[in-house]
PDBQT receptor file of N, H, CA, C and O in Angstrom, charges set to zero:
ATOM      1  N   UNK A   1       0.812  -1.206   0.000  1.00  0.00    +0.000 N 
ATOM      2  CA  UNK A   1       0.000   0.000   0.000  1.00  0.00    +0.000 C 
ATOM      3  C   UNK A   1       0.850   1.261   0.000  1.00  0.00    +0.000 C 
ATOM      4  O   UNK A   1       0.307   2.366  -0.008  1.00  0.00    +0.000 OA
ATOM      5  N   UNK A   2       2.163   1.122   0.009  1.00  0.00    +0.000 N 
ATOM      6  H   UNK A   2       2.605   0.225   0.015  1.00  0.00    +0.000 HD
ATOM      7  CA  UNK A   2       3.043   2.275  -0.051  1.00  0.00    +0.000 C 
ATOM      8  C   UNK A   2       3.327   2.944   1.277  1.00  0.00    +0.000 C 
ATOM      9  O   UNK A   2       4.105   3.897   1.328  1.00  0.00    +0.000 OA
ATOM     10  N   UNK A   3       2.720   2.472   2.348  1.00  0.00    +0.000 N 
ATOM     11  H   UNK A   3       2.089   1.698   2.306  1.00  0.00    +0.000 HD
ATOM     12  CA  UNK A   3       2.954   3.061   3.669  1.00  0.00    +0.000 C 
ATOM     13  C   UNK A   3       4.231   2.490   4.282  1.00  0.00    +0.000 C 
ATOM     14  O   UNK A   3       4.611   1.357   3.988  1.00  0.00    +0.000 OA
ATOM     15  N   UNK A   4       4.895   3.280   5.139  1.00  0.00    +0.000 N 
ATOM     16  H   UNK A   4       4.586   4.201   5.378  1.00  0.00    +0.000 HD
ATOM     17  CA  UNK A   4       6.041   2.731   5.869  1.00  0.00    +0.000 C 
ATOM     18  C   UNK A   4       5.569   1.578   6.757  1.00  0.00    +0.000 C 
ATOM     19  O   UNK A   4       4.437   1.575   7.239  1.00  0.00    +0.000 OA
ATOM     20  N   UNK A   5       6.441   0.615   6.963  1.00  0.00    +0.000 N 
ATOM     21  H   UNK A   5       7.361   0.617   6.572  1.00  0.00    +0.000 HD
ATOM     22  CA  UNK A   5       6.052  -0.503   7.802  1.00  0.00    +0.000 C 
ATOM     23  C   UNK A   5       7.231  -1.352   8.216  1.00  0.00    +0.000 C 
ATOM     24  O   UNK A   5       8.386  -1.018   7.954  1.00  0.00    +0.000 OA
ATOM     25  N   UNK A   6       6.917  -2.456   8.867  1.00  0.00    +0.000 N 
ATOM     26  H   UNK A   6       5.979  -2.727   9.080  1.00  0.00    +0.000 HD
ATOM     27  CA  UNK A   6       7.965  -3.387   9.275  1.00  0.00    +0.000 C 
ATOM     28  C   UNK A   6       7.400  -4.793   9.319  1.00  0.00    +0.000 C 
ATOM     29  O   UNK A   6       6.195  -5.006   9.451  1.00  0.00    +0.000 OA
ATOM     30  N   UNK A   7       8.322  -5.750   9.203  1.00  0.00    +0.000 N 
ATOM     31  H   UNK A   7       9.301  -5.577   9.095  1.00  0.00    +0.000 HD
ATOM     32  CA  UNK A   7       7.983  -7.160   9.312  1.00  0.00    +0.000 C 
ATOM     33  C   UNK A   7       8.764  -7.714  10.486  1.00  0.00    +0.000 C 
ATOM     34  O   UNK A   7       9.985  -7.566  10.544  1.00  0.00    +0.000 OA
ATOM     35  N   UNK A   8       8.077  -8.349  11.424  1.00  0.00    +0.000 N 
ATOM     36  H   UNK A   8       7.086  -8.469  11.378  1.00  0.00    +0.000 HD
ATOM     37  CA  UNK A   8       8.737  -8.962  12.584  1.00  0.00    +0.000 C 
ATOM     38  C   UNK A   8       8.768 -10.466  12.375  1.00  0.00    +0.000 C 
ATOM     39  O   UNK A   8       7.745 -11.090  12.094  1.00  0.00    +0.000 OA
ATOM     40  N   UNK A   9       9.966 -11.044  12.518  1.00  0.00    +0.000 N 
ATOM     41  H   UNK A   9      10.798 -10.537  12.746  1.00  0.00    +0.000 HD
ATOM     42  CA  UNK A   9      10.115 -12.490  12.354  1.00  0.00    +0.000 C 
ATOM     43  C   UNK A   9      10.671 -13.100  13.622  1.00  0.00    +0.000 C 
ATOM     44  O   UNK A   9      11.464 -12.482  14.332  1.00  0.00    +0.000 OA
ATOM     45  N   UNK A  10      10.242 -14.329  13.897  1.00  0.00    +0.000 N 
ATOM     46  H   UNK A  10       9.598 -14.831  13.320  1.00  0.00    +0.000 HD
ATOM     47  CA  UNK A  10      10.767 -15.095  15.034  1.00  0.00    +0.000 C 
ATOM     48  C   UNK A  10      11.164 -16.462  14.495  1.00  0.00    +0.000 C 
ATOM     49  O   UNK A  10      10.345 -17.179  13.918  1.00  0.00    +0.000 OA
ATOM     50  N   UNK A  11      12.413 -16.808  14.689  1.00  0.00    +0.000 N 
ATOM     51  H   UNK A  11      13.078 -16.226  15.157  1.00  0.00    +0.000 HD
ATOM     52  CA  UNK A  11      12.942 -18.086  14.199  1.00  0.00    +0.000 C 
ATOM     53  C   UNK A  11      12.685 -18.269  12.709  1.00  0.00    +0.000 C 
ATOM     54  O   UNK A  11      12.376 -19.373  12.259  1.00  0.00    +0.000 OA
ATOM     55  N   UNK A  12      12.814 -17.174  11.937  1.00  0.00    +0.000 N 
ATOM     56  H   UNK A  12      13.064 -16.278  12.303  1.00  0.00    +0.000 HD
ATOM     57  CA  UNK A  12      12.652 -17.231  10.492  1.00  0.00    +0.000 C 
ATOM     58  C   UNK A  12      11.221 -17.264   9.997  1.00  0.00    +0.000 C 
ATOM     59  O   UNK A  12      10.991 -17.377   8.793  1.00  0.00    +0.000 OA
ATOM     60  N   UNK A  13      10.255 -17.170  10.892  1.00  0.00    +0.000 N 
ATOM     61  H   UNK A  13      10.442 -17.078  11.870  1.00  0.00    +0.000 HD
ATOM     62  CA  UNK A  13       8.838 -17.190  10.520  1.00  0.00    +0.000 C 
ATOM     63  C   UNK A  13       8.245 -15.816  10.798  1.00  0.00    +0.000 C 
ATOM     64  O   UNK A  13       8.462 -15.243  11.866  1.00  0.00    +0.000 OA
ATOM     65  N   UNK A  14       7.491 -15.287   9.828  1.00  0.00    +0.000 N 
ATOM     66  H   UNK A  14       7.314 -15.752   8.961  1.00  0.00    +0.000 HD
ATOM     67  CA  UNK A  14       6.861 -13.983  10.018  1.00  0.00    +0.000 C 
ATOM     68  C   UNK A  14       5.841 -14.066  11.146  1.00  0.00    +0.000 C 
ATOM     69  O   UNK A  14       4.900 -14.858  11.088  1.00  0.00    +0.000 OA
ATOM     70  N   UNK A  15       6.035 -13.239  12.177  1.00  0.00    +0.000 N 
ATOM     71  H   UNK A  15       6.799 -12.595  12.224  1.00  0.00    +0.000 HD
ATOM     72  CA  UNK A  15       5.158 -13.233  13.352  1.00  0.00    +0.000 C 
ATOM     73  C   UNK A  15       4.160 -12.083  13.319  1.00  0.00    +0.000 C 
ATOM     74  O   UNK A  15       3.067 -12.198  13.874  1.00  0.00    +0.000 OA
ATOM     75  N   UNK A  16       4.524 -10.967  12.670  1.00  0.00    +0.000 N 
ATOM     76  H   UNK A  16       5.412 -10.873  12.219  1.00  0.00    +0.000 HD
ATOM     77  CA  UNK A  16       3.639  -9.801  12.607  1.00  0.00    +0.000 C 
ATOM     78  C   UNK A  16       4.097  -8.875  11.491  1.00  0.00    +0.000 C 
ATOM     79  O   UNK A  16       5.277  -8.833  11.143  1.00  0.00    +0.000 OA
ATOM     80  N   UNK A  17       3.150  -8.139  10.941  1.00  0.00    +0.000 N 
ATOM     81  H   UNK A  17       2.192  -8.174  11.223  1.00  0.00    +0.000 HD
ATOM     82  CA  UNK A  17       3.430  -7.099   9.956  1.00  0.00    +0.000 C 
ATOM     83  C   UNK A  17       2.732  -5.838  10.445  1.00  0.00    +0.000 C 
ATOM     84  O   UNK A  17       1.561  -5.881  10.821  1.00  0.00    +0.000 OA
ATOM     85  N   UNK A  18       3.446  -4.716  10.442  1.00  0.00    +0.000 N 
ATOM     86  H   UNK A  18       4.398  -4.681  10.136  1.00  0.00    +0.000 HD
ATOM     87  CA  UNK A  18       2.864  -3.453  10.896  1.00  0.00    +0.000 C 
ATOM     88  C   UNK A  18       3.004  -2.396   9.803  1.00  0.00    +0.000 C 
ATOM     89  O   UNK A  18       4.019  -2.345   9.108  1.00  0.00    +0.000 OA
ATOM     90  N   UNK A  19       1.992  -1.562   9.655  1.00  0.00    +0.000 N 
ATOM     91  H   UNK A  19       1.167  -1.603  10.219  1.00  0.00    +0.000 HD
ATOM     92  CA  UNK A  19       2.019  -0.435   8.727  1.00  0.00    +0.000 C 
ATOM     93  C   UNK A  19       1.713   0.831   9.515  1.00  0.00    +0.000 C 
ATOM     94  O   UNK A  19       0.949   0.810  10.480  1.00  0.00    +0.000 OA
ATOM     95  N   UNK A  20       2.316   1.925   9.090  1.00  0.00    +0.000 N 
ATOM     96  H   UNK A  20       2.936   1.943   8.306  1.00  0.00    +0.000 HD
ATOM     97  CA  UNK A  20       2.179   3.194   9.794  1.00  0.00    +0.000 C 
ATOM     98  C   UNK A  20       1.598   4.244   8.865  1.00  0.00    +0.000 C 
ATOM     99  O   UNK A  20       2.034   4.378   7.721  1.00  0.00    +0.000 OA
ATOM    100  N   UNK A  21       0.621   4.984   9.350  1.00  0.00    +0.000 N 
ATOM    101  H   UNK A  21       0.266   4.875  10.279  1.00  0.00    +0.000 HD
ATOM    102  CA  UNK A  21       0.031   6.103   8.623  1.00  0.00    +0.000 C 
ATOM    103  C   UNK A  21       0.518   7.375   9.297  1.00  0.00    +0.000 C 
ATOM    104  O   UNK A  21       0.424   7.509  10.517  1.00  0.00    +0.000 OA
ATOM    105  N   UNK A  22       1.038   8.309   8.509  1.00  0.00    +0.000 N 
ATOM    106  H   UNK A  22       1.114   8.200   7.518  1.00  0.00    +0.000 HD
ATOM    107  CA  UNK A  22       1.558   9.548   9.082  1.00  0.00    +0.000 C 
ATOM    108  C   UNK A  22       0.684  10.737   8.678  1.00  0.00    +0.000 C 
ATOM    109  O   UNK A  22      -0.014  10.704   7.665  1.00  0.00    +0.000 OA
ATOM    110  N   UNK A  23       0.743  11.781   9.495  1.00  0.00    +0.000 N 
ATOM    111  H   UNK A  23       1.311  11.808  10.318  1.00  0.00    +0.000 HD
ATOM    112  CA  UNK A  23      -0.010  13.003   9.229  1.00  0.00    +0.000 C 
ATOM    113  C   UNK A  23       0.722  14.173   9.869  1.00  0.00    +0.000 C 
ATOM    114  O   UNK A  23       1.431  14.010  10.863  1.00  0.00    +0.000 OA
ATOM    115  N   UNK A  24       0.541  15.361   9.285  1.00  0.00    +0.000 N 
ATOM    116  H   UNK A  24      -0.035  15.493   8.478  1.00  0.00    +0.000 HD
ATOM    117  CA  UNK A  24       1.128  16.572   9.855  1.00  0.00    +0.000 C 
ATOM    118  C   UNK A  24       0.273  17.025  11.037  1.00  0.00    +0.000 C 
ATOM    119  O   UNK A  24      -0.956  17.024  10.959  1.00  0.00    +0.000 OA
ATOM    120  N   UNK A  25       0.923  17.407  12.118  1.00  0.00    +0.000 N 
ATOM    121  H   UNK A  25       1.921  17.408  12.181  1.00  0.00    +0.000 HD
ATOM    122  CA  UNK A  25       0.206  17.832  13.322  1.00  0.00    +0.000 C 
ATOM    123  C   UNK A  25       0.537  19.271  13.698  1.00  0.00    +0.000 C 
ATOM    124  O   UNK A  25       0.710  19.584  14.876  1.00  0.00    +0.000 OA
ATOM    125  N   UNK A  26       0.625  20.140  12.707  1.00  0.00    +0.000 N 
ATOM    126  H   UNK A  26       0.484  19.886  11.750  1.00  0.00    +0.000 HD
ATOM    127  CA  UNK A  26       0.822  21.553  12.982  1.00  0.00    +0.000 C 
ATOM    128  C   UNK A  26       2.247  21.940  13.342  1.00  0.00    +0.000 C 
ATOM    129  O   UNK A  26       2.532  23.121  13.536  1.00  0.00    +0.000 OA
ATOM    130  N   UNK A  27       3.133  20.981  13.433  1.00  0.00    +0.000 N 
ATOM    131  H   UNK A  27       2.901  20.021  13.275  1.00  0.00    +0.000 HD
ATOM    132  CA  UNK A  27       4.523  21.290  13.778  1.00  0.00    +0.000 C 
ATOM    133  C   UNK A  27       5.401  21.346  12.544  1.00  0.00    +0.000 C 
ATOM    134  O   UNK A  27       6.592  21.647  12.633  1.00  0.00    +0.000 OA
ATOM    135  N   UNK A  28       4.809  21.053  11.382  1.00  0.00    +0.000 N 
ATOM    136  H   UNK A  28       3.842  20.809  11.310  1.00  0.00    +0.000 HD
ATOM    137  CA  UNK A  28       5.587  21.033  10.156  1.00  0.00    +0.000 C 
ATOM    138  C   UNK A  28       6.240  19.688   9.894  1.00  0.00    +0.000 C 
ATOM    139  O   UNK A  28       6.835  19.481   8.836  1.00  0.00    +0.000 OA
ATOM    140  N   UNK A  29       6.135  18.780  10.838  1.00  0.00    +0.000 N 
ATOM    141  H   UNK A  29       5.652  18.947  11.697  1.00  0.00    +0.000 HD
ATOM    142  CA  UNK A  29       6.711  17.446  10.679  1.00  0.00    +0.000 C 
ATOM    143  C   UNK A  29       5.607  16.403  10.776  1.00  0.00    +0.000 C 
ATOM    144  O   UNK A  29       4.666  16.544  11.557  1.00  0.00    +0.000 OA
ATOM    145  N   UNK A  30       5.738  15.355   9.974  1.00  0.00    +0.000 N 
ATOM    146  H   UNK A  30       6.503  15.240   9.340  1.00  0.00    +0.000 HD
ATOM    147  CA  UNK A  30       4.773  14.263  10.059  1.00  0.00    +0.000 C 
ATOM    148  C   UNK A  30       5.025  13.436  11.308  1.00  0.00    +0.000 C 
ATOM    149  O   UNK A  30       6.163  13.255  11.740  1.00  0.00    +0.000 OA
ATOM    150  N   UNK A  31       3.949  12.948  11.866  1.00  0.00    +0.000 N 
ATOM    151  H   UNK A  31       3.024  13.095  11.515  1.00  0.00    +0.000 HD
ATOM    152  CA  UNK A  31       4.019  12.049  13.023  1.00  0.00    +0.000 C 
ATOM    153  C   UNK A  31       3.141  10.842  12.741  1.00  0.00    +0.000 C 
ATOM    154  O   UNK A  31       2.258  10.890  11.885  1.00  0.00    +0.000 OA
ATOM    155  N   UNK A  32       3.385   9.784  13.452  1.00  0.00    +0.000 N 
ATOM    156  H   UNK A  32       4.102   9.745  14.147  1.00  0.00    +0.000 HD
ATOM    157  CA  UNK A  32       2.562   8.592  13.278  1.00  0.00    +0.000 C 
ATOM    158  C   UNK A  32       1.158   8.883  13.801  1.00  0.00    +0.000 C 
ATOM    159  O   UNK A  32       0.983   9.284  14.952  1.00  0.00    +0.000 OA
ATOM    160  N   UNK A  33       0.159   8.677  12.939  1.00  0.00    +0.000 N 
ATOM    161  H   UNK A  33       0.301   8.352  12.004  1.00  0.00    +0.000 HD
ATOM    162  CA  UNK A  33      -1.232   8.920  13.314  1.00  0.00    +0.000 C 
ATOM    163  C   UNK A  33      -1.973   7.615  13.608  1.00  0.00    +0.000 C 
ATOM    164  O   UNK A  33      -2.849   7.573  14.472  1.00  0.00    +0.000 OA
ATOM    165  N   UNK A  34      -1.613   6.544  12.878  1.00  0.00    +0.000 N 
ATOM    166  H   UNK A  34      -0.902   6.579  12.176  1.00  0.00    +0.000 HD
ATOM    167  CA  UNK A  34      -2.260   5.240  13.060  1.00  0.00    +0.000 C 
ATOM    168  C   UNK A  34      -1.232   4.143  12.856  1.00  0.00    +0.000 C 
ATOM    169  O   UNK A  34      -0.278   4.291  12.093  1.00  0.00    +0.000 OA
ATOM    170  N   UNK A  35      -1.448   3.044  13.554  1.00  0.00    +0.000 N 
ATOM    171  H   UNK A  35      -2.223   2.924  14.174  1.00  0.00    +0.000 HD
ATOM    172  CA  UNK A  35      -0.614   1.854  13.384  1.00  0.00    +0.000 C 
ATOM    173  C   UNK A  35      -1.551   0.676  13.159  1.00  0.00    +0.000 C 
ATOM    174  O   UNK A  35      -2.476   0.449  13.939  1.00  0.00    +0.000 OA
ATOM    175  N   UNK A  36      -1.307  -0.067  12.094  1.00  0.00    +0.000 N 
ATOM    176  H   UNK A  36      -0.556   0.117  11.460  1.00  0.00    +0.000 HD
ATOM    177  CA  UNK A  36      -2.061  -1.285  11.823  1.00  0.00    +0.000 C 
ATOM    178  C   UNK A  36      -1.116  -2.461  11.988  1.00  0.00    +0.000 C 
ATOM    179  O   UNK A  36      -0.015  -2.462  11.437  1.00  0.00    +0.000 OA
ATOM    180  N   UNK A  37      -1.542  -3.459  12.744  1.00  0.00    +0.000 N 
ATOM    181  H   UNK A  37      -2.436  -3.459  13.192  1.00  0.00    +0.000 HD
ATOM    182  CA  UNK A  37      -0.719  -4.650  12.970  1.00  0.00    +0.000 C 
ATOM    183  C   UNK A  37      -1.530  -5.881  12.597  1.00  0.00    +0.000 C 
ATOM    184  O   UNK A  37      -2.688  -6.025  12.990  1.00  0.00    +0.000 OA
ATOM    185  N   UNK A  38      -0.900  -6.768  11.830  1.00  0.00    +0.000 N 
ATOM    186  H   UNK A  38       0.041  -6.651  11.510  1.00  0.00    +0.000 HD
ATOM    187  CA  UNK A  38      -1.510  -8.044  11.474  1.00  0.00    +0.000 C 
ATOM    188  C   UNK A  38      -0.702  -9.143  12.138  1.00  0.00    +0.000 C 
ATOM    189  O   UNK A  38       0.509  -9.236  11.940  1.00  0.00    +0.000 OA
ATOM    190  N   UNK A  39      -1.374  -9.982  12.932  1.00  0.00    +0.000 N 
ATOM    191  H   UNK A  39      -2.358  -9.906  13.093  1.00  0.00    +0.000 HD
ATOM    192  CA  UNK A  39      -0.718 -11.116  13.586  1.00  0.00    +0.000 C 
ATOM    193  C   UNK A  39      -1.425 -12.427  13.274  1.00  0.00    +0.000 C 
ATOM    194  O   UNK A  39      -0.983 -13.486  13.720  1.00  0.00    +0.000 OA
ATOM    195  N   UNK A  40      -2.500 -12.375  12.527  1.00  0.00    +0.000 N 
ATOM    196  H   UNK A  40      -2.859 -11.515  12.165  1.00  0.00    +0.000 HD
ATOM    197  CA  UNK A  40      -3.264 -13.563  12.164  1.00  0.00    +0.000 C 
ATOM    198  C   UNK A  40      -2.415 -14.459  11.257  1.00  0.00    +0.000 C 
ATOM    199  O   UNK A  40      -2.074 -14.047  10.149  1.00  0.00    +0.000 OA
ATOM    200  N   UNK A  41      -2.063 -15.678  11.698  1.00  0.00    +0.000 N 
ATOM    201  H   UNK A  41      -2.340 -16.013  12.599  1.00  0.00    +0.000 HD
ATOM    202  CA  UNK A  41      -1.214 -16.557  10.885  1.00  0.00    +0.000 C 
ATOM    203  C   UNK A  41      -1.786 -16.850   9.500  1.00  0.00    +0.000 C 
ATOM    204  O   UNK A  41      -1.026 -17.024   8.547  1.00  0.00    +0.000 OA
ATOM    205  N   UNK A  42      -3.107 -16.908   9.373  1.00  0.00    +0.000 N 
ATOM    206  H   UNK A  42      -3.724 -16.767  10.147  1.00  0.00    +0.000 HD
ATOM    207  CA  UNK A  42      -3.725 -17.146   8.066  1.00  0.00    +0.000 C 
ATOM    208  C   UNK A  42      -3.400 -16.020   7.085  1.00  0.00    +0.000 C 
ATOM    209  O   UNK A  42      -3.169 -16.272   5.903  1.00  0.00    +0.000 OA
ATOM    210  N   UNK A  43      -3.384 -14.794   7.568  1.00  0.00    +0.000 N 
ATOM    211  H   UNK A  43      -3.572 -14.589   8.529  1.00  0.00    +0.000 HD
ATOM    212  CA  UNK A  43      -3.104 -13.647   6.711  1.00  0.00    +0.000 C 
ATOM    213  C   UNK A  43      -1.611 -13.448   6.470  1.00  0.00    +0.000 C 
ATOM    214  O   UNK A  43      -1.223 -12.759   5.527  1.00  0.00    +0.000 OA
ATOM    215  N   UNK A  44      -0.772 -14.044   7.311  1.00  0.00    +0.000 N 
ATOM    216  H   UNK A  44      -1.086 -14.604   8.078  1.00  0.00    +0.000 HD
ATOM    217  CA  UNK A  44       0.672 -13.875   7.175  1.00  0.00    +0.000 C 
ATOM    218  C   UNK A  44       1.318 -14.963   6.325  1.00  0.00    +0.000 C 
ATOM    219  O   UNK A  44       2.523 -14.900   6.080  1.00  0.00    +0.000 OA
ATOM    220  N   UNK A  45       0.575 -15.941   5.876  1.00  0.00    +0.000 N 
ATOM    221  H   UNK A  45      -0.403 -15.992   6.075  1.00  0.00    +0.000 HD
ATOM    222  CA  UNK A  45       1.142 -17.045   5.094  1.00  0.00    +0.000 C 
ATOM    223  C   UNK A  45       1.857 -16.583   3.838  1.00  0.00    +0.000 C 
ATOM    224  O   UNK A  45       2.854 -17.188   3.444  1.00  0.00    +0.000 OA
ATOM    225  N   UNK A  46       1.376 -15.529   3.204  1.00  0.00    +0.000 N 
ATOM    226  H   UNK A  46       0.566 -15.037   3.524  1.00  0.00    +0.000 HD
ATOM    227  CA  UNK A  46       1.981 -15.063   1.946  1.00  0.00    +0.000 C 
ATOM    228  C   UNK A  46       3.311 -14.344   2.165  1.00  0.00    +0.000 C 
ATOM    229  O   UNK A  46       4.047 -14.111   1.206  1.00  0.00    +0.000 OA
ATOM    230  N   UNK A  47       3.632 -13.990   3.415  1.00  0.00    +0.000 N 
ATOM    231  H   UNK A  47       3.034 -14.180   4.194  1.00  0.00    +0.000 HD
ATOM    232  CA  UNK A  47       4.896 -13.319   3.705  1.00  0.00    +0.000 C 
ATOM    233  C   UNK A  47       6.003 -14.356   3.833  1.00  0.00    +0.000 C 
ATOM    234  O   UNK A  47       5.905 -15.279   4.642  1.00  0.00    +0.000 OA
ATOM    235  N   UNK A  48       7.056 -14.203   3.031  1.00  0.00    +0.000 N 
ATOM    236  H   UNK A  48       7.135 -13.454   2.374  1.00  0.00    +0.000 HD
ATOM    237  CA  UNK A  48       8.142 -15.194   3.123  1.00  0.00    +0.000 C 
ATOM    238  C   UNK A  48       8.839 -15.113   4.472  1.00  0.00    +0.000 C 
ATOM    239  O   UNK A  48       8.989 -14.028   5.034  1.00  0.00    +0.000 OA
ATOM    240  N   UNK A  49       9.256 -16.235   4.979  1.00  0.00    +0.000 N 
ATOM    241  H   UNK A  49       9.134 -17.116   4.522  1.00  0.00    +0.000 HD
ATOM    242  CA  UNK A  49       9.938 -16.278   6.269  1.00  0.00    +0.000 C 
ATOM    243  C   UNK A  49      11.360 -16.446   6.076  1.00  0.00    +0.000 C 
ATOM    244  O   UNK A  49      12.112 -16.506   7.048  1.00  0.00    +0.000 OA
TER     245      UNK A  49
C-alpha cells in the first residue's frame, strides 16, 4: 500500500506485519497517526519467512 512498515520475524517465521500512517500535526513534521498490525497466521502465510 506504499505506507512505511515493518515485518517482525521469530525463528525465520513472520510473526507480525505493521504499517504506519503519518499526518502533519501543525509542527511542520509528520508524526505517526495510526498503526495497523496483522498477527493472524492465516493472513501472514503469503509473507516469506
